[in-house]
N, C-alpha and C positions, 0 to 999 in steps of 0.2 A: 504493500500499499504506499502510495506517494506521501511523503511528509513535507508539508509546506514550511518554508523558513519562517522563523519568528520575525515579526516586524518590531524593530527597536524604536522607542520613543526618545532615546538618548541623543545627544548632540553628536555630530560626526567627529571622529578622532582627528587630532592635528596631523598634518601631512608626515611629520617625522615619525610619529608613532605607527602610522599606517605602513610606512616603508619597513620599519624594524620588524613588524609582525607578519610580513608577507611570507617568509619561509618558515615561520614557526608552526609546529603542529598544534592544533587545538586539543587541550586536554578536557575530556568530558568530566563533568561534575557528577560523580556516581554516589557520593555519600549523602546527597540530599534526597529525602523521600517524604511524600505527603503523609502527614500523621493525622490531622483533623481539619474538618471544614466547619466554620461557624456561619452557616447560611442555608436558606431555602428560597427558591424563586417562586413566589406566589402572586406577585403583583400583576402579571399578564399571562398566567398559565392556568390551566384547569385540569382537575383529575390527575395530577402528577405526583401523588403520594399514596403508597400502598403498603399493606402488610405483606411480608414473606414468611415462609417456614412456620405456618400455623401461628403467626402473631409474635414470634420470637424476634424478628427483624423488621425494620421498615426500609423503604427505598424511596429516594427523592433525588432532586438535582438542583444545582445552582452553578452559575457561570458555565464552564465547559466540563464540569465533573458530575458523574453520577455517584451517589453515596448510598451504601448499604450500611445501616447502623444497627448494632445489637442493642435491644432495649434493656437487658439486664446489666451489661457491662459498659455500655456507652461507646464501645470501640467501633471504628469505622473502617470500611474497606472501599475501594474506588474503581471505577471504570473510566479511563482517561483517554479514550481513543478519539473523542470529539475535538474538532479544531476551532470551534466558536461556541457561543452561548447556546445551551440546549433549551428548546422550547416545549418539548413534549415527552412524555414517558408513559408507557402502558405495560402491563404484566399479562402474559398468556394465561388464561384461566383453565385451559384444558389440562387434565391430569397427566397426559402424555408429554406435555411440554412445561413441566413444573419449573418454576423460577427462571423462565425465558422471558427476557425483557426486550422491548423495542423503544429506541430513543432517536430523536432527530434535532436539528439545530438550525440556527440562522445561516443564510447563504448570501451570495453576491456581495462579497466584501469590497469596500472602497479600495483597500490596498491590493486586493487580488480580484479585479473585475472579471466577470464572466464565470466565476466559480459557482458550482451548485452544491447544495448540501447533500449529504448521504444519510440514509436511515440505517442505523446499526441494530442488529438483533444479536443478543449476547446472553450468556449464562450468568445470572446474578451471583452464583456461588463461586465459580471458577474464574469469572471475568473473561472467559474465552469468547471471542467474536465468532458467531456462527454464520453470519450472512451480512453483507453490506449492499444496500440498494442504492444505485446511482439515480438520483432524482430528476424528475422533470419540473419540480417546483423550484423556480429560479431564485426566489428570495428567502426561502425557508419553509419549514414544515411545522405547523402549529398544532397538529393533532394526528394520532395514530391509534388504531384499534385492531385487535385480532378477531378473527371469525370464530363461530361456535366450535368447529373442529380444531381450531388453532393453527390451521395450515395456511390460511390467507391473512393478509394484512391490508387494511385500508388506510390511506394517508390523505390529508388535505393541506394544500400549500397556501402561503400568504401572497402569492402572485396576484396580479389584478383580476384574473379569472377565478381564483380560489379553486384550482384544479383538484379533482378527486381522482385518485389512482388506487387500483386494486392490484396486489402482488401475490405471487407464490414466493414466499420469502425464503424458503429452503433452497430453491432453485435460483433465486435472484432474478426472477422474470416478472416483467410487467404483463398483467392480463388485460387490463382495460384502463382507460383514462379519458376524463371528460371535464370541461369547465363546470364548476359546481354552482357558482352564483357570483354576480358582480358585487354584491354586498358580502361583508365578512362572515365566514363560517366559523362558529365556535366549537361545535362538536360534530363528529361523525362516528357512528357506532353500528356494528352488526347487530341484528336480532340475536338473542341468546340461544336460539335454536336453528340458526341458519348460516349457510355460507354464501348465499346468493342475495340476500336482502339486508339492507341497512338503511339508516336515517341520517339525514344531515339537518342541523338547525343553525341559524344565524340571525343576522339583523333582519327583522320583519319577514322571515320566511322559514319554511320547513319543507323538506323534500323526502319522499320515500323512493329509494333506489332499488333496482333489480339488476343483477349481473346476469346477462344473457350471452353466453359465449364470450366474445371480445368486446361486447357493447355494454354500455351502461344506460339504462332507461330509468326515467323517474316520473313520479306523479306528485303534483303540488299538494302539500297538506294545507287544510283549512284551519286557520288559527282563529279561535273564538275565545270568549270569556266563560270560564266555568263559574257557575253561580256561587259555589262555595270555594273561595280562593284558599289554597293550603297555607299561604303566607301573606303577610302585610307589606312585603318588600320584594325586590327582585331575587330570583333563585338563580345562583350561578353554577351549581353543580348538583348531581344526583348520583347515588350509588343504588342500583336496582337489583342486586342479587337477593333472591328470596331465601330466608332462613327458616329454620324449623318452627319458630314462634309465629310464622305467617306475617312478619313485618318486613317491609322494604325500608330504605333509608333515603331521606331527602333533606336538603338544607339550603339556606339562603344567606344573604348578607346579614352582618350583625347590626345593620341599621334598622332591623325590624322594630316596629312600634310595639310597646308592651301590650299583651293580650292575656286573656285568661289562660291560654295555652303556653305563651311565652317561649323564649329560647330561639337561638339561631339554628340549632340542629334538631330536627324532628324525625321520628320514626313513624312510618304509616303502614297500615295493612293493604292487602291487594285491592280493596275497594276504596282506598283513601278515606276511610271513616275513622278507624282507631288510630290514635296518635299519642306519642310520648315525646315530650319536649325537653331539651337540655340547654342550660345556660352555659356560656363559655367564660370561665374565670381566668383572665389573663392579667388583671391588675390595671387594665386600661380599656378604653372603648374599642371593640372589635370593629374594624372598618367593614370587612366583609370576608366571607369564607369562599375559598377557591377549590378546595378538594376535600373529599370525605370518603372514608372507607370503614366498613364494619368488620370487626373480628370477633373473637370469642368473649363476649361480655364487655368489649371495649369499642369505642369509636374513635378513629384517627381523623384528625382535622387539620387542614392547612389553611392559613389565612393570607389575605392580600398583603398584610404587614410583615410577612416573613416568619410567622410563628407556626410551630407544629405542636399540637396538643393531643393528648389521649384522654378521653372522657369515659369514666366508668359508668356502665348502664344502670347498675344497681343503686349506687350512691350519688351519681351525677357529678362526682368530683373531677376537676380538670388537673392534669399533670402536664405542665409546660415543659416539652422536651427540647425545643429549639426556639430561640427568641433573637432573631437576626435583624440586620438592617433591612430597610424597606426599599422602595424603588429609588434609584439614583446611584451615581458612581461613588466609590469610597476612595478618597484621596489621602485622608489624614491617618497616619499610623505612627505610634511611638511605644517603645518598651520602657517599663519602669527601670530606674537605675540599679535597683537592688533586689526586686522581687520578681517572681515569675508571673507577672501580669502585664497586659498591654492595653492601650487605648486606641480606638478607631473613631474617626469622624467622617461623616458622609454628607453627600448632597441631600440626603433625606432629612437633614436638620437635626440629627441626634449625634451624640457622642456616647460611646459605650466602653466600659471597662470589663476585661475578660480575664478569666483564670486559666493559665496555660496548663496547669497540673490537673485540675478537676474538669477542665474543658467545659466551662460554663460561664454565663454572663453574671457578673458581679453587681453591676450598676449601670444605669443609663440616664441621660438628661436630654431634654428637649432644648435646643439652642435657638430656636425660632427661625433660623436661616440656614442655607446650605453651608457646610463646612468644608475646607480645602486642606488644612494641615494641622498638625498637633505636635507638641513637645513637652516632655516632663522637665521639671527643674531638677538639677543635680541631686538635691536632697529628697526628691520624690514627694514633696508635700503639695506642690502645685502642678497644674498643667495648663499650657497656653494653647489656645486654638484659633487659627486664622479662618476668617470667613469669606465667602464668595463676594459679599457686598462691601468688602474693604474693612470691616470691623474685625477686632480681635477680642477674645474673652479669656480671662484667667480664672480657673476654677480651683477650689480647694479639693484635693483628691479624696480625702476621707468622706466628704459629704456631697461632692459635686456641686456645691453652692458657688455662686459667682462672687469672686473676690474683687474683681474689677474688669471694666471693659472700655474700649475707646475706638473711635473711627476717625482716622486722620487721612484715609485714602478712600477713593470711590471704586477702584478696581479690586479684583480678587487678591487676597493674601495668599501667596503661593508657598512660603516657607516661614517658619517661626522658630526661634531658638533662644534659650536662657543660658547665660554664661556660666562657666564652671564655678564661679564664686557666688552664684545665685543673685547677682546684683543687677545685671543688665539684660534687657529683653531686646532682641533684634527682630524686626518685622519686615520681610521682603515681599514686595508687592508686584503686581502685573504692570505698574506704572514705571518700571525700571528704577525703583528706589528701594532703599533699606532705611527704616526709621529705627531710632534707639530710644529706649525708656529706661529710667533708673527705678527699679522696683522698691529700693529702700526709701523712696520718697512717698510711698503709700499708694492708695487706691486712685488718686487723681490721675496718675499716668500721663503726666505732662511730658511731651517729647523734648529730649535733651539734645538731639542732633539727628542728622540724616545724610545719606549718600544719595546723589542723584546722577543723571546722565550715564547710568549703567547701559552698555550696548543692547541688552535685551531684558526681558522680564526675569526676575530672580526665581530660580527653581530649587536651589540648595545653598545652605550656608553652614559654616562651622567656625566656632570660636577657638582660639588658641588656648592652651592649658592655663596660661596666667590671666585670661580674660581681657588682655589688652588689644588683641587683633581679631579681625574676622575676615574669612575668605569666602 
């Protein structure tokens, strides 16, 4: 399989260094290995969180990594064959294909124009790639689903026609392909008892499809209003496997208005009459739910805000498994000078402190604006965070309360540093400047000096050991 070269964001090397490196062999870095991922992509995906191994493990994705996490130990293993952000994940439900997973990704990269994404089918236990389907979906694949026998796979693209394709995945062969709809398609799923019939639903439309040889035929579904609505808000995802207790599972956004039934997650019987409702206890308002799966006495829930919860059916208690950053890039990252913890700051407007040993979130704070950089003080008592709007904020580490903040620039703060003697704060901005502040003067944070006319915007700074110089 061809491996695309990584695209570097770093500045090009000086000519002298380039010449010296021409004949040198590159030494592969073999000692680095992925240990843990603190994230789940829920903001624009659906039905991408599942149980494996009778509920012992869960599987999900973020960035270009697929993660299998053991619920008892918290340990993770990874599938890392994707070359860009993964958009969809599904698990084969047929017993013959146990733990077989299909995933796909974004395509048509600006750095590599004309490339198309591939669908990978792989074993979740061994991480072995079983098949790779070269797509006709030019810009990415946002949903995949296996057929009743597990032998076929249907995919839908994010291209303008939202093309639907049916595959014999073991042979890597396309059976049929056709434009799905001009409006976005959210979900495409086979009937649970069929290899020839499936449904697609999207913006203001629904279609019932039949696979006839190499052709795809469809009938438009009539969308009407049911007199007794199951929910008071939008439903983003459903899990429709029938269990012994006769209950299906459905859920919607956490924006649901309070009702006598209540709760963002609801279990229904086959006639949509009997209902059990569950509240999600995350410590904050749940924006909306994007994925749901039912196991043995447990319900697995993924939210738009990057949370993964497990809800007990008997007591309704919520166990927060993953609490990650939400939509937006993560630029700020800094490690504590003496403890095995680190802080991340994101365009989602939050800063979060993580424990590297216990692999969990320790604390988080809402900053109000997108954040771009972060740095601990050498004594580990403060952390400085630079914002996209030109502001910077200094927090007390133990409480994450604001010690002081200031905005002397209108453009993004790209890097921020506290001197080794804990006295000076350097703030590098997109305006080709570095501002200096004396922290011993208190929370007023009056600027004591600045550098200007730097050739380009500042991306990295470093103090000398005696705190007298900065480069």
